[in-house]
VOKOL-927461 format. One record per residue (C-alpha): residue number from 1; z, x, y. Coordinates in nm, 2 decimals. Last residue first. Layout:
% residues N
NODE, NUM, Z, X, Y;
...
***
This chain:
% residues 538
NODE, 538, -4.59, 3.94, 3.14;
NODE, 537, -4.56, 4.24, 2.90;
NODE, 536, -4.21, 4.40, 2.74;
NODE, 535, -4.16, 4.76, 2.63;
NODE, 534, -3.86, 4.88, 2.40;
NODE, 533, -3.86, 5.22, 2.22;
NODE, 532, -3.66, 5.35, 1.96;
NODE, 531, -3.75, 5.70, 1.84;
NODE, 530, -3.49, 5.70, 1.53;
NODE, 529, -3.26, 5.47, 1.29;
NODE, 528, -3.10, 5.54, 0.97;
NODE, 527, -2.96, 5.32, 0.70;
NODE, 526, -2.70, 5.40, 0.44;
NODE, 525, -2.55, 5.19, 0.14;
NODE, 524, -2.31, 4.97, 0.06;
NODE, 523, -2.23, 4.63, 0.28;
NODE, 522, -2.39, 4.51, 0.57;
NODE, 521, -2.57, 4.73, 0.81;
NODE, 520, -2.73, 4.61, 1.13;
NODE, 519, -2.93, 4.79, 1.36;
NODE, 518, -2.87, 4.65, 1.71;
NODE, 517, -3.12, 4.53, 2.03;
NODE, 516, -2.96, 4.34, 2.37;
NODE, 515, -3.01, 4.02, 2.57;
NODE, 514, -2.82, 3.90, 2.89;
NODE, 513, -2.85, 3.56, 3.09;
NODE, 512, -3.17, 3.41, 2.98;
NODE, 511, -3.30, 3.17, 3.19;
NODE, 510, -3.67, 3.23, 3.23;
NODE, 509, -3.75, 3.28, 2.84;
NODE, 508, -3.75, 3.61, 2.65;
NODE, 507, -4.03, 3.54, 2.39;
NODE, 506, -3.97, 3.77, 2.12;
NODE, 505, -4.14, 4.09, 1.88;
NODE, 504, -3.92, 4.26, 1.61;
NODE, 503, -4.14, 4.59, 1.51;
NODE, 502, -4.04, 4.79, 1.25;
NODE, 501, -4.19, 5.15, 1.17;
NODE, 500, -4.06, 5.34, 0.81;
NODE, 499, -3.92, 5.68, 0.76;
NODE, 498, -3.93, 5.75, 0.39;
NODE, 497, -3.62, 5.73, 0.18;
NODE, 496, -3.69, 5.36, 0.09;
NODE, 495, -3.51, 5.03, 0.21;
NODE, 494, -3.62, 4.64, 0.29;
NODE, 493, -3.48, 4.63, 0.63;
NODE, 492, -3.48, 4.32, 0.73;
NODE, 491, -3.66, 4.20, 1.06;
NODE, 490, -3.48, 4.01, 1.32;
NODE, 489, -3.53, 3.78, 1.58;
NODE, 488, -3.16, 3.62, 1.71;
NODE, 487, -3.12, 3.37, 1.97;
NODE, 486, -2.80, 3.31, 2.11;
NODE, 485, -2.69, 2.99, 2.34;
NODE, 484, -2.39, 3.01, 2.62;
NODE, 483, -2.23, 2.66, 2.70;
NODE, 482, -2.15, 2.65, 3.05;
NODE, 481, -1.88, 2.31, 3.11;
NODE, 480, -1.97, 2.14, 3.43;
NODE, 479, -1.72, 2.23, 3.78;
NODE, 478, -1.50, 1.96, 3.82;
NODE, 477, -1.48, 1.67, 4.01;
NODE, 476, -1.58, 1.61, 4.36;
NODE, 475, -1.93, 1.48, 4.48;
NODE, 474, -2.14, 1.82, 4.62;
NODE, 473, -2.13, 1.90, 4.94;
NODE, 472, -1.90, 2.19, 4.97;
NODE, 471, -1.88, 2.27, 4.54;
NODE, 470, -1.63, 2.04, 4.33;
NODE, 469, -1.32, 2.24, 4.22;
NODE, 468, -1.16, 2.22, 3.79;
NODE, 467, -0.86, 2.11, 3.66;
NODE, 466, -1.05, 2.03, 3.32;
NODE, 465, -1.41, 2.12, 3.26;
NODE, 464, -1.73, 1.89, 3.31;
NODE, 463, -1.99, 1.76, 3.05;
NODE, 462, -2.35, 1.81, 3.11;
NODE, 461, -2.40, 2.10, 2.91;
NODE, 460, -2.45, 2.30, 3.15;
NODE, 459, -2.67, 2.69, 3.06;
NODE, 458, -2.65, 3.06, 2.98;
NODE, 457, -2.87, 3.19, 2.77;
NODE, 456, -2.86, 3.47, 2.52;
NODE, 455, -3.11, 3.67, 2.41;
NODE, 454, -3.08, 3.87, 2.08;
NODE, 453, -3.34, 4.17, 1.92;
NODE, 452, -3.30, 4.25, 1.55;
NODE, 451, -3.31, 4.58, 1.29;
NODE, 450, -3.18, 4.42, 0.97;
NODE, 449, -2.96, 4.59, 0.65;
NODE, 448, -2.85, 4.34, 0.38;
NODE, 447, -3.18, 4.41, 0.25;
NODE, 446, -3.09, 4.60, -0.05;
NODE, 445, -2.93, 4.88, 0.12;
NODE, 444, -2.92, 5.15, -0.14;
NODE, 443, -3.10, 5.42, 0.11;
NODE, 442, -3.26, 5.30, 0.42;
NODE, 441, -3.53, 5.43, 0.67;
NODE, 440, -3.59, 5.32, 1.00;
NODE, 439, -3.89, 5.39, 1.27;
NODE, 438, -3.83, 5.18, 1.59;
NODE, 437, -4.04, 4.91, 1.80;
NODE, 436, -3.89, 4.68, 1.99;
NODE, 435, -4.15, 4.45, 2.17;
NODE, 434, -4.02, 4.18, 2.45;
NODE, 433, -4.26, 3.92, 2.56;
NODE, 432, -4.20, 3.82, 2.96;
NODE, 431, -4.01, 3.49, 3.11;
NODE, 430, -3.69, 3.71, 3.19;
NODE, 429, -3.73, 4.07, 3.12;
NODE, 428, -3.71, 4.17, 3.49;
NODE, 427, -3.31, 4.09, 3.46;
NODE, 426, -3.21, 4.01, 3.12;
NODE, 425, -2.93, 4.23, 3.19;
NODE, 424, -2.83, 4.43, 2.89;
NODE, 423, -2.70, 4.55, 2.52;
NODE, 422, -2.77, 4.83, 2.33;
NODE, 421, -2.69, 4.88, 1.96;
NODE, 420, -2.54, 4.97, 1.61;
NODE, 419, -2.40, 4.80, 1.41;
NODE, 418, -2.10, 4.76, 1.13;
NODE, 417, -2.05, 4.46, 0.92;
NODE, 416, -1.78, 4.25, 0.72;
NODE, 415, -1.54, 4.48, 0.50;
NODE, 414, -1.70, 4.74, 0.29;
NODE, 413, -1.70, 4.75, -0.09;
NODE, 412, -1.74, 5.12, -0.23;
NODE, 411, -1.61, 5.27, 0.07;
NODE, 410, -1.77, 5.52, 0.37;
NODE, 409, -2.09, 5.26, 0.40;
NODE, 408, -2.34, 5.43, 0.63;
NODE, 407, -2.45, 5.39, 0.95;
NODE, 406, -2.75, 5.67, 1.08;
NODE, 405, -2.87, 5.78, 1.41;
NODE, 404, -3.17, 6.00, 1.46;
NODE, 403, -3.25, 6.24, 1.73;
NODE, 402, -3.15, 6.57, 1.54;
NODE, 401, -2.79, 6.43, 1.51;
NODE, 400, -2.57, 6.10, 1.48;
NODE, 399, -2.34, 5.94, 1.39;
NODE, 398, -2.15, 5.65, 1.20;
NODE, 397, -1.93, 5.58, 0.95;
NODE, 396, -1.82, 5.20, 0.79;
NODE, 395, -1.51, 5.15, 0.63;
NODE, 394, -1.34, 5.31, 0.90;
NODE, 393, -1.23, 5.04, 1.10;
NODE, 392, -1.12, 4.83, 0.77;
NODE, 391, -0.72, 4.85, 0.77;
NODE, 390, -0.69, 4.79, 1.12;
NODE, 389, -0.52, 4.45, 1.11;
NODE, 388, -0.75, 4.22, 1.35;
NODE, 387, -1.08, 4.33, 1.24;
NODE, 386, -1.29, 4.48, 1.52;
NODE, 385, -1.46, 4.78, 1.35;
NODE, 384, -1.54, 4.59, 1.04;
NODE, 383, -1.69, 4.29, 1.23;
NODE, 382, -1.89, 4.44, 1.40;
NODE, 381, -1.91, 4.75, 1.67;
NODE, 380, -2.08, 5.10, 1.81;
NODE, 379, -2.27, 5.06, 2.17;
NODE, 378, -2.47, 5.30, 2.24;
NODE, 377, -2.45, 5.53, 2.62;
NODE, 376, -2.40, 5.79, 2.48;
NODE, 375, -2.47, 5.81, 2.05;
NODE, 374, -2.61, 6.17, 2.04;
NODE, 373, -2.71, 6.29, 2.38;
NODE, 372, -3.12, 6.29, 2.31;
NODE, 371, -3.04, 5.95, 2.14;
NODE, 370, -3.40, 5.89, 2.15;
NODE, 369, -3.36, 5.52, 2.34;
NODE, 368, -3.10, 5.65, 2.61;
NODE, 367, -3.09, 5.40, 2.81;
NODE, 366, -3.13, 5.00, 2.79;
NODE, 365, -3.11, 4.82, 3.09;
NODE, 364, -2.83, 4.70, 3.38;
NODE, 363, -2.56, 4.72, 3.13;
NODE, 362, -2.43, 4.45, 2.88;
NODE, 361, -2.08, 4.44, 2.86;
NODE, 360, -1.75, 4.69, 2.77;
NODE, 359, -1.83, 4.70, 2.38;
NODE, 358, -1.49, 4.61, 2.19;
NODE, 357, -1.44, 4.88, 1.92;
NODE, 356, -1.04, 4.83, 1.77;
NODE, 355, -0.89, 5.12, 1.90;
NODE, 354, -0.65, 5.38, 1.75;
NODE, 353, -0.46, 5.66, 1.92;
NODE, 352, -0.22, 5.40, 2.01;
NODE, 351, -0.08, 5.32, 1.68;
NODE, 350, 0.08, 5.59, 1.45;
NODE, 349, 0.30, 5.65, 1.78;
NODE, 348, 0.33, 5.33, 1.96;
NODE, 347, 0.71, 5.32, 1.74;
NODE, 346, 0.86, 5.49, 1.96;
NODE, 345, 1.21, 5.51, 1.87;
NODE, 344, 1.28, 5.82, 1.59;
NODE, 343, 1.03, 5.75, 1.31;
NODE, 342, 0.79, 5.55, 1.16;
NODE, 341, 0.63, 5.46, 0.78;
NODE, 340, 0.34, 5.24, 0.81;
NODE, 339, 0.25, 4.92, 0.74;
NODE, 338, -0.03, 4.74, 0.63;
NODE, 337, -0.07, 4.65, 0.25;
NODE, 336, 0.28, 4.65, 0.18;
NODE, 335, 0.35, 4.46, 0.48;
NODE, 334, 0.09, 4.23, 0.43;
NODE, 333, 0.21, 4.17, 0.04;
NODE, 332, 0.56, 4.14, 0.12;
NODE, 331, 0.47, 3.83, 0.39;
NODE, 330, 0.61, 3.86, 0.72;
NODE, 329, 0.89, 3.71, 0.92;
NODE, 328, 1.03, 3.63, 1.27;
NODE, 327, 1.29, 3.49, 1.39;
NODE, 326, 1.30, 3.34, 1.70;
NODE, 325, 1.39, 3.44, 2.03;
NODE, 324, 1.25, 3.14, 2.19;
NODE, 323, 0.96, 3.30, 2.44;
NODE, 322, 0.97, 3.59, 2.13;
NODE, 321, 0.88, 3.37, 1.87;
NODE, 320, 0.65, 3.18, 2.09;
NODE, 319, 0.47, 3.40, 2.16;
NODE, 318, 0.48, 3.53, 1.80;
NODE, 317, 0.34, 3.19, 1.76;
NODE, 316, 0.01, 3.21, 1.98;
NODE, 315, -0.06, 3.58, 1.83;
NODE, 314, -0.05, 3.50, 1.49;
NODE, 313, -0.27, 3.14, 1.56;
NODE, 312, -0.11, 2.87, 1.44;
NODE, 311, -0.02, 2.63, 1.19;
NODE, 310, 0.30, 2.43, 1.19;
NODE, 309, 0.55, 2.36, 0.94;
NODE, 308, 0.77, 2.05, 0.90;
NODE, 307, 1.12, 2.02, 0.80;
NODE, 306, 1.30, 1.68, 0.79;
NODE, 305, 1.28, 1.31, 1.00;
NODE, 304, 1.53, 1.44, 1.22;
NODE, 303, 1.32, 1.70, 1.33;
NODE, 302, 1.29, 2.09, 1.21;
NODE, 301, 1.02, 2.23, 1.31;
NODE, 300, 0.91, 2.61, 1.13;
NODE, 299, 0.59, 2.76, 1.27;
NODE, 298, 0.40, 2.88, 1.05;
NODE, 297, 0.09, 3.16, 1.12;
NODE, 296, -0.25, 3.23, 0.97;
NODE, 295, -0.43, 3.56, 0.89;
NODE, 294, -0.78, 3.54, 0.72;
NODE, 293, -0.87, 3.93, 0.60;
NODE, 292, -0.88, 3.78, 0.22;
NODE, 291, -0.74, 3.44, 0.19;
NODE, 290, -0.45, 3.19, 0.35;
NODE, 289, -0.28, 3.51, 0.49;
NODE, 288, 0.09, 3.55, 0.60;
NODE, 287, 0.30, 3.56, 0.89;
NODE, 286, 0.62, 3.36, 0.92;
NODE, 285, 0.78, 3.21, 1.24;
NODE, 284, 1.11, 3.09, 1.31;
NODE, 283, 1.33, 2.76, 1.35;
NODE, 282, 1.15, 2.55, 1.65;
NODE, 281, 1.44, 2.28, 1.71;
NODE, 280, 1.39, 1.90, 1.69;
NODE, 279, 1.66, 1.57, 1.85;
NODE, 278, 1.32, 1.44, 2.06;
NODE, 277, 1.44, 1.58, 2.37;
NODE, 276, 1.52, 1.92, 2.16;
NODE, 275, 1.18, 1.92, 2.10;
NODE, 274, 1.02, 1.83, 2.42;
NODE, 273, 1.29, 2.15, 2.61;
NODE, 272, 1.12, 2.39, 2.35;
NODE, 271, 0.80, 2.30, 2.42;
NODE, 270, 0.86, 2.35, 2.77;
NODE, 269, 1.01, 2.68, 2.69;
NODE, 268, 0.71, 2.78, 2.55;
NODE, 267, 0.53, 2.65, 2.79;
NODE, 266, 0.69, 2.88, 3.05;
NODE, 265, 0.94, 2.70, 3.31;
NODE, 264, 0.86, 2.85, 3.54;
NODE, 263, 0.45, 2.86, 3.56;
NODE, 262, 0.38, 3.29, 3.51;
NODE, 261, 0.17, 3.36, 3.84;
NODE, 260, -0.21, 3.34, 3.71;
NODE, 259, -0.48, 3.64, 3.52;
NODE, 258, -0.69, 3.45, 3.36;
NODE, 257, -0.88, 3.79, 3.33;
NODE, 256, -0.74, 4.07, 3.44;
NODE, 255, -0.90, 4.23, 3.72;
NODE, 254, -0.81, 4.59, 3.75;
NODE, 253, -0.99, 4.77, 4.05;
NODE, 252, -0.82, 4.62, 4.25;
NODE, 251, -0.46, 4.59, 4.25;
NODE, 250, -0.32, 4.44, 3.99;
NODE, 249, -0.22, 4.04, 4.01;
NODE, 248, 0.17, 3.94, 4.01;
NODE, 247, 0.31, 3.78, 3.71;
NODE, 246, 0.24, 4.09, 3.48;
NODE, 245, 0.66, 4.20, 3.60;
NODE, 244, 0.78, 3.88, 3.55;
NODE, 243, 0.77, 3.88, 3.22;
NODE, 242, 0.69, 4.17, 3.05;
NODE, 241, 0.76, 4.05, 2.63;
NODE, 240, 0.63, 3.65, 2.72;
NODE, 239, 0.31, 3.82, 2.92;
NODE, 238, 0.21, 4.00, 2.63;
NODE, 237, 0.28, 3.69, 2.40;
NODE, 236, 0.05, 3.53, 2.62;
NODE, 235, -0.24, 3.80, 2.66;
NODE, 234, -0.29, 3.83, 2.25;
NODE, 233, -0.48, 3.53, 2.17;
NODE, 232, -0.73, 3.58, 2.49;
NODE, 231, -0.79, 3.93, 2.47;
NODE, 230, -0.82, 3.95, 2.14;
NODE, 229, -0.56, 4.06, 1.88;
NODE, 228, -0.49, 4.40, 1.71;
NODE, 227, -0.25, 4.38, 1.49;
NODE, 226, -0.02, 4.69, 1.38;
NODE, 225, 0.27, 4.68, 1.11;
NODE, 224, 0.60, 4.93, 1.13;
NODE, 223, 0.80, 5.06, 0.85;
NODE, 222, 1.17, 5.23, 0.86;
NODE, 221, 1.25, 5.00, 0.55;
NODE, 220, 1.57, 4.83, 0.76;
NODE, 219, 1.43, 4.78, 1.07;
NODE, 218, 1.05, 4.62, 1.03;
NODE, 217, 0.87, 4.65, 1.30;
NODE, 216, 0.57, 4.43, 1.41;
NODE, 215, 0.35, 4.63, 1.67;
NODE, 214, 0.11, 4.40, 1.89;
NODE, 213, -0.18, 4.57, 2.02;
NODE, 212, -0.33, 4.36, 2.31;
NODE, 211, -0.72, 4.33, 2.37;
NODE, 210, -1.02, 4.43, 2.59;
NODE, 209, -0.78, 4.35, 2.92;
NODE, 208, -1.02, 4.43, 3.22;
NODE, 207, -1.10, 4.69, 3.41;
NODE, 206, -1.38, 4.67, 3.69;
NODE, 205, -1.69, 4.89, 3.70;
NODE, 204, -1.91, 4.62, 3.78;
NODE, 203, -2.07, 4.59, 3.41;
NODE, 202, -1.69, 4.58, 3.29;
NODE, 201, -1.44, 4.88, 3.21;
NODE, 200, -1.22, 4.80, 2.88;
NODE, 199, -0.84, 4.82, 2.88;
NODE, 198, -0.58, 4.81, 2.59;
NODE, 197, -0.25, 4.58, 2.67;
NODE, 196, 0.03, 4.66, 2.46;
NODE, 195, 0.26, 4.40, 2.32;
NODE, 194, 0.57, 4.59, 2.17;
NODE, 193, 0.83, 4.57, 1.88;
NODE, 192, 0.84, 4.20, 1.78;
NODE, 191, 1.08, 4.21, 1.53;
NODE, 190, 1.02, 4.20, 1.11;
NODE, 189, 1.21, 3.97, 0.87;
NODE, 188, 1.00, 4.06, 0.52;
NODE, 187, 0.87, 3.75, 0.30;
NODE, 186, 0.81, 3.70, -0.02;
NODE, 185, 0.59, 3.40, -0.11;
NODE, 184, 0.69, 3.13, -0.33;
NODE, 183, 0.42, 3.05, -0.58;
NODE, 182, 0.60, 3.13, -0.90;
NODE, 181, 0.82, 2.80, -0.94;
NODE, 180, 0.45, 2.56, -0.91;
NODE, 179, 0.37, 2.76, -1.21;
NODE, 178, 0.04, 3.01, -1.18;
NODE, 177, -0.13, 3.03, -1.49;
NODE, 176, -0.43, 2.78, -1.35;
NODE, 175, -0.48, 3.07, -1.13;
NODE, 174, -0.62, 3.27, -1.39;
NODE, 173, -0.84, 3.50, -1.23;
NODE, 172, -0.78, 3.58, -0.86;
NODE, 171, -0.47, 3.47, -0.84;
NODE, 170, -0.38, 3.59, -1.20;
NODE, 169, -0.43, 3.96, -1.06;
NODE, 168, -0.30, 3.87, -0.69;
NODE, 167, 0.05, 3.82, -0.88;
NODE, 166, 0.01, 4.11, -1.08;
NODE, 165, -0.04, 4.34, -0.81;
NODE, 164, 0.24, 4.24, -0.63;
NODE, 163, 0.49, 4.23, -0.90;
NODE, 162, 0.38, 4.58, -0.98;
NODE, 161, 0.45, 4.67, -0.67;
NODE, 160, 0.82, 4.50, -0.64;
NODE, 159, 0.88, 4.69, -0.98;
NODE, 158, 0.78, 5.04, -0.86;
NODE, 157, 1.00, 4.97, -0.55;
NODE, 156, 1.28, 4.87, -0.77;
NODE, 155, 1.28, 5.15, -1.00;
NODE, 154, 1.25, 5.43, -0.69;
NODE, 153, 1.58, 5.23, -0.55;
NODE, 152, 1.74, 5.25, -0.86;
NODE, 151, 1.67, 5.64, -0.91;
NODE, 150, 1.50, 5.90, -1.11;
NODE, 149, 1.33, 5.65, -1.26;
NODE, 148, 1.42, 5.34, -1.57;
NODE, 147, 1.74, 5.36, -1.63;
NODE, 146, 1.90, 5.31, -1.26;
NODE, 145, 1.69, 4.95, -1.30;
NODE, 144, 1.84, 4.87, -1.61;
NODE, 143, 1.67, 4.81, -1.94;
NODE, 142, 1.63, 4.49, -2.04;
NODE, 141, 1.30, 4.63, -2.30;
NODE, 140, 1.06, 4.40, -2.25;
NODE, 139, 1.12, 4.30, -1.81;
NODE, 138, 1.25, 4.65, -1.71;
NODE, 137, 1.12, 4.87, -1.98;
NODE, 136, 0.75, 4.74, -1.97;
NODE, 135, 0.80, 4.66, -1.60;
NODE, 134, 0.85, 5.00, -1.52;
NODE, 133, 0.63, 5.17, -1.75;
NODE, 132, 0.34, 4.94, -1.63;
NODE, 131, 0.42, 5.06, -1.28;
NODE, 130, 0.42, 5.43, -1.36;
NODE, 129, 0.08, 5.44, -1.51;
NODE, 128, -0.13, 5.22, -1.28;
NODE, 127, -0.18, 4.86, -1.35;
NODE, 126, -0.44, 4.73, -1.59;
NODE, 125, -0.23, 4.68, -1.89;
NODE, 124, 0.00, 4.41, -1.72;
NODE, 123, -0.27, 4.22, -1.64;
NODE, 122, -0.38, 4.24, -1.98;
NODE, 121, -0.01, 4.17, -2.08;
NODE, 120, 0.04, 3.86, -1.87;
NODE, 119, -0.29, 3.66, -1.96;
NODE, 118, -0.20, 3.76, -2.33;
NODE, 117, 0.16, 3.59, -2.28;
NODE, 116, -0.02, 3.32, -2.07;
NODE, 115, -0.19, 3.18, -2.40;
NODE, 114, 0.12, 3.24, -2.63;
NODE, 113, 0.31, 3.03, -2.36;
NODE, 112, 0.70, 3.19, -2.41;
NODE, 111, 0.58, 3.49, -2.17;
NODE, 110, 0.73, 3.22, -1.90;
NODE, 109, 0.56, 3.32, -1.59;
NODE, 108, 0.73, 3.65, -1.34;
NODE, 107, 1.01, 3.53, -1.14;
NODE, 106, 1.13, 3.43, -0.83;
NODE, 105, 1.35, 3.11, -0.82;
NODE, 104, 1.20, 2.81, -0.60;
NODE, 103, 1.21, 2.71, -0.21;
NODE, 102, 0.83, 2.57, -0.22;
NODE, 101, 0.60, 2.79, 0.03;
NODE, 100, 0.30, 2.56, 0.05;
NODE, 99, 0.48, 2.23, -0.02;
NODE, 98, 0.57, 2.25, 0.38;
NODE, 97, 0.19, 2.13, 0.40;
NODE, 96, 0.06, 2.33, 0.76;
NODE, 95, 0.07, 2.09, 1.00;
NODE, 94, -0.21, 2.08, 1.28;
NODE, 93, -0.32, 2.35, 1.51;
NODE, 92, -0.20, 2.49, 1.82;
NODE, 91, -0.46, 2.54, 2.11;
NODE, 90, -0.67, 2.76, 2.19;
NODE, 89, -0.84, 2.80, 2.56;
NODE, 88, -1.26, 2.77, 2.52;
NODE, 87, -1.46, 3.06, 2.54;
NODE, 86, -1.70, 2.82, 2.61;
NODE, 85, -1.92, 3.12, 2.38;
NODE, 84, -1.64, 3.08, 2.13;
NODE, 83, -1.59, 2.68, 2.13;
NODE, 82, -1.97, 2.68, 2.05;
NODE, 81, -1.91, 2.95, 1.73;
NODE, 80, -1.63, 2.70, 1.62;
NODE, 79, -1.84, 2.39, 1.64;
NODE, 78, -2.07, 2.56, 1.43;
NODE, 77, -1.87, 2.72, 1.19;
NODE, 76, -1.70, 2.35, 1.15;
NODE, 75, -2.03, 2.20, 1.06;
NODE, 74, -2.06, 2.49, 0.77;
NODE, 73, -1.70, 2.39, 0.63;
NODE, 72, -1.82, 1.99, 0.56;
NODE, 71, -2.13, 2.14, 0.38;
NODE, 70, -1.93, 2.40, 0.16;
NODE, 69, -1.64, 2.12, 0.14;
NODE, 68, -1.92, 1.85, 0.05;
NODE, 67, -1.70, 1.77, -0.33;
NODE, 66, -1.43, 1.70, -0.16;
NODE, 65, -1.58, 1.36, 0.05;
NODE, 64, -1.34, 1.25, 0.31;
NODE, 63, -1.22, 1.53, 0.49;
NODE, 62, -0.96, 1.44, 0.64;
NODE, 61, -0.68, 1.60, 0.44;
NODE, 60, -0.84, 1.90, 0.40;
NODE, 59, -0.78, 1.94, 0.80;
NODE, 58, -0.59, 2.24, 0.83;
NODE, 57, -0.77, 2.48, 0.61;
NODE, 56, -1.06, 2.37, 0.77;
NODE, 55, -0.94, 2.47, 1.07;
NODE, 54, -0.80, 2.80, 0.95;
NODE, 53, -1.09, 2.86, 0.76;
NODE, 52, -1.34, 2.83, 1.05;
NODE, 51, -1.09, 3.03, 1.31;
NODE, 50, -1.08, 3.34, 1.07;
NODE, 49, -1.47, 3.39, 1.05;
NODE, 48, -1.48, 3.24, 1.43;
NODE, 47, -1.25, 3.55, 1.53;
NODE, 46, -1.45, 3.80, 1.29;
NODE, 45, -1.80, 3.75, 1.38;
NODE, 44, -1.71, 3.73, 1.82;
NODE, 43, -1.74, 4.10, 1.78;
NODE, 42, -2.14, 4.03, 1.78;
NODE, 41, -2.13, 3.82, 2.09;
NODE, 40, -2.32, 3.51, 2.16;
NODE, 39, -2.25, 3.40, 1.77;
NODE, 38, -2.49, 3.14, 1.58;
NODE, 37, -2.63, 3.39, 1.35;
NODE, 36, -2.33, 3.64, 1.29;
NODE, 35, -2.17, 3.30, 1.25;
NODE, 34, -2.38, 3.19, 1.01;
NODE, 33, -2.35, 3.50, 0.78;
NODE, 32, -2.01, 3.49, 0.78;
NODE, 31, -1.91, 3.13, 0.72;
NODE, 30, -2.19, 3.21, 0.41;
NODE, 29, -2.03, 3.50, 0.28;
NODE, 28, -1.65, 3.39, 0.32;
NODE, 27, -1.75, 3.08, 0.10;
NODE, 26, -1.66, 3.19, -0.25;
NODE, 25, -1.37, 3.38, -0.12;
NODE, 24, -1.20, 3.15, 0.12;
NODE, 23, -1.25, 2.82, -0.17;
NODE, 22, -1.03, 3.08, -0.41;
NODE, 21, -0.78, 3.19, -0.15;
NODE, 20, -0.77, 2.77, -0.12;
NODE, 19, -0.69, 2.73, -0.46;
NODE, 18, -0.44, 3.03, -0.51;
NODE, 17, -0.25, 2.85, -0.19;
NODE, 16, -0.18, 2.56, -0.40;
NODE, 15, -0.05, 2.34, -0.20;
NODE, 14, -0.11, 1.98, -0.31;
NODE, 13, -0.42, 1.95, -0.06;
NODE, 12, -0.54, 2.32, -0.19;
NODE, 11, -0.55, 2.15, -0.56;
NODE, 10, -0.81, 1.84, -0.41;
NODE, 9, -0.98, 2.09, -0.23;
NODE, 8, -1.02, 2.34, -0.54;
NODE, 7, -1.16, 1.99, -0.71;
NODE, 6, -1.41, 1.93, -0.49;
NODE, 5, -1.56, 2.26, -0.44;
NODE, 4, -1.59, 2.29, -0.85;
NODE, 3, -1.38, 2.52, -1.10;
NODE, 2, -1.63, 2.73, -1.32;
NODE, 1, -1.33, 2.97, -1.41;
***
C-alpha cells in the first residue's frame, strides 16, 4: 500500500498503532545509518534508534507538517546522538495517547465483508499446518477446544499463536482492515524477579557496571524474559530492588558510575507523593513495542481529570513499579517471542551465561594487528550484540583462523550490524596523518560492509552543567558541558572472492580524545580481514 508519511502520521495521532509501526519500518534504515554516522561509540547506535523513535512518537502532536516526518525524524536523531555523547540524564517522556489501547472486545476481524474475508483466508493459508487447522476447526467449524487437539490447553496454545501471527500479517499487509475493536493488545502480568549488574573492566583497571540484567517472570506460565539494559537505564531499578545495600560506595577497585547515596525519599516515592497531593495515583506499567525492536513502557496515571498514560523507557518505568509495588504487564507478543521456560526458584540461570557485547573503553595503543592470538585484544560489538532483548545476539558469527578474521551473517535477515575493531587513546597520533591498510575480501556483501577509521574529539560547548562547582580561582558556577564529536572516514567493501588491499587515511586533530578502526557488516553475506597495518606521519 502506497500510504504517504503524512497520512500515516495523522492516523498515528489518533492512536493507530499499525500506522506508527509502518513509519518505524519505513524509516528504520535511515535512522540507523544516521545514528552510525553521528554516534561517538558504536554500541550507542541501538540506544539512539530506540530513543529517536520514542521521542518522535510522543511528539507527533507537535509536528506542524506531517508530510515532512522524515526530515523531522532526522533532526531528532541528531539531538539524541548529541545527548548520548554528553550522557545527558534520562527523563520521563510526554503522554502516550490514551486511545492507543482502547478497552474493547477481543476477536478476529469480521468475515462478513468480502474483501476482509479474502484477506483473512490468505493470512490463514500462510499459517503452519497445526495452527491453520486449529483456526479452521474453532472459528469456521465451531468445534470446542477439547475436540481440536489432544487437550484444551494444547488447542488454546495453537489458537493463541495463530491469532498473534494473523495480527502481525494484517498489521503489515492490510492495516486498513484492522477495526478499532481489534487493536487491544493482550498483556501478561509479570513480576520483576531480578535486576543484576554485570561489570566491565575500564582502561584504568577499575570495574564499572556495563549493563543491568532485568528478569521479568510470568509465574502461572513458568516463563521468564530477560532485558539487558544499559547502565544509565537499569541502574535505578537495581538500586530500588537492592535498597540501602547499594547506597554505600563499594571498596576499590570497583567504581560505579554516578554512585551516590540513595536520597530519602527516593525520586519514585516523591513522584507518588506529589501525585497523591494532586489527587492522582500511579496504577501500573505496561511494556510493549512501538515498532520492530523499539521497546516502550506505558505508566498508567489516574487523576480527577481522568486516566492518562505516560510513556517512559522500560528501565525508568520498571524502577517506578518496583518502588511503588505496581503491577507490571508485558505484551503477549513480546512474551511469546522472548520468554523462555524456567523451573525452580533460580530464574537467573537461563540468562546469566549470556552478556551483550560491551567494549570496556579505549586501550593505550592498538594491539595484535595480525590476529596472532585469534581475536585477543579485538573488540567485537555492534547493534546486534547490544540489542536489549538478547534475541539478535547470534544473528552474526565472528571467528579468526590462519591470521584472518571473518564476520558473517548467521541468519538470512540479520538485525543491525556487527563490527570487529580496536579503540585506543589518541596520544602520539594527535596532529598526525593516520593510514589504515588491510586486505579484505567479501561474499554477497553488496556494499554493506565497510572498513573505517573513527576519531573522537572532546570540546566544551559554552553551556554549563547543572549542580556543578567552579574550579579554584574561577568564577563560581557549574562546569561547562562537554561535547564529544565523532568523525568517520570509511571505505565501502565492494565484494569479491580475492583478497583486495584497502586503505583509509585521516588527519587526527590536536584535540582528539580517542580513535579507533573497525570492519563492519550490516546485513547478509560474509567479509574477512587480514594483514592489518596502522601507520602515521607527522
